[in-house]
N, C-alpha and C positions, 0 to 999 in steps of 0.2 A: 840720729834722726836724719832721714833723707828728705830733701826738698826737691820737688820736681818743678822745673822751670819750663813754661810752655815754649815751644819752638817758634821762632820768628822767621823761619825759612819759608820762602814762597812754595806753593804746590809744585810737584814735580813736573806738571804740564799745565798749560792754560787751555788745553783742548777740552771743551765741554763734553764732547761725546766720550772721550777717554775717561774723564772723571766719572761719568754716569755708569760706565761699564766696570770700573775698578771694584766697586763694592760687590758686584755679582761674582766677579772672578775670584776675589778674596774669599768670599763665603764658600764657593765651590772648591777652592784650594784647601781650605781648612777641613771641610767635611769629606772631601774626596770627590763628591759629585752631588747632584741634586737627585734625591731618591725618587720623586715622582714629578710629573709635569704640573700637577696641581699645586705642589708646594713651591715650585719655581714661579708659577703664575701669581700665587699669593704674595710671595716675596717681592715680585716686580710691581704689583699693584700698590703695596704699602710703601715701597721705596719711591715710586713715582709720585705718590701723594705727598710724602714728606719733602721730597726735592722741590716740587712745585710750590708747596707752602713756604718753604725757606726762600725760594727765589722771589716770592711776592712779599717778603718781609714778615711773614708769620712764623713765630717760633714753633719748631717741630713738636715740642712737648705740649704746647697749647693746642696744636692741631690734633694730636692724639687724644688729649683730654676732651676736646670738643666732639670728636668722632665717637668716643665712648659714651658721651652724654647724650648722643643723638642729634647734635647740632653740628653736622659736618661743615668744615670750612670749605668754601668753593671759591676758585679764582674768579675775578670779575670778568664778565662777558665783554669781548672786544666790541668796540663801537662800530 
C-alpha cells in the first residue's frame, strides 16, 4: 500500500506572473502546442476566472459549479 504525503515545500518561485504562466507552458509542453487560437483563448478565460476566484477566497470547484448553474461568481467591484 502506497501512501502519498503532500509536499510541504514552498513554491519554486513567489513571482505571481511566473506562477500564472506556468500552467499555460505546462499544458503546451504536454500537448506539444495549442492547436487553435480559440482553444488557447478558452483555456486562458477559464484559468483566469479560477485564479481570480481562488485569490478572493472562493473555492475553484464552487466557482465552476456556480458558473454551470448560471450564477457566475464575480469579484467585488472596487470602491
